[in-house]
N, C-alpha and C positions, 0 to 999 in steps of 0.2 A: 079475416082469419087466414085466407089464402095468401095474402101479401106477407104476413109474418112468416109463413112457411117458406115462401120464396126467398126471403131475406136470410133465413137460417141456412138454407141449402146453398145460397151464394157464398156465404161465409165459409161453409165447410168445403166447398169445391175450390176455394182460392188456393192456387199453387204457391208453394214456398220454394225459395231457392236453396239448394243444398249448400252446406258450408264449403264443400270442395269447389263448387262452381263460383261461389262468392269470392273465395280466395283467388281463384284463377282470373277473375276479372279485376279484383282490387290490387293485387300485388304488382302487376305490371304498371298500373297507373301510379302507384306509390313510388315504384322504382324510377319511373320517368320523372316525376316531380322532384325526387331526391337528386337525380342527375342534373336536372335543370337548375335547381337551387345551387348546387356545387359549382356548376359552370358559370352561372351568373355572378356568383361571389368571386370566383377566380378572375373573370374578365373585368369586373369593376375594380378589383384590386390592381390588376395589371395596368389598366388605363386610368388610374387615379389622377395623374397630372392633367390629362386631357379633360377628364370629367370636371376637375376643379376649375380649369380654365373656362370651359363652356357653361357649366351650371353654377359655378361659384362655390368656393370652399366654405364660406361662412366664417364667423368668428366664435371663439369660445367665450361664453358668458358665465361668470361665477357669481352667484347671488347667495348671500347668507340670510336665512330666514330670521325673523325677529325672535328674540328669546333664546338664541343659541350662542350668545357671546361667551358664556362661561364653559362651554363644552370643549373637550379635548379633541381637536380636529387633526392632530398629527398622527395619522394612521400608519404612514409608511416613512421609513427613513431612507432618503435618496441622496446618494453622493454622485454628483455628475462630473467630478474632476477626472481628467484623463491622466494616465501615467506615462 
């Protein structure tokens, strides 16, 4: 019986973090990750030719699934002629 009472008091005395403190910790972390994501995207786009040379660009592969031969696949009209 005494063990059950100790368990209940441990649960009641558990401290909870206030929403203000949680935001104070979480928001700088999220801002840091956002800045890091933007910087990495910018740097990889800037160095695309070098990254393609060292890592390999790869080739585009188009595969048509079975059973889709009658579907209308012309979603975009694209005119590539220059004036």
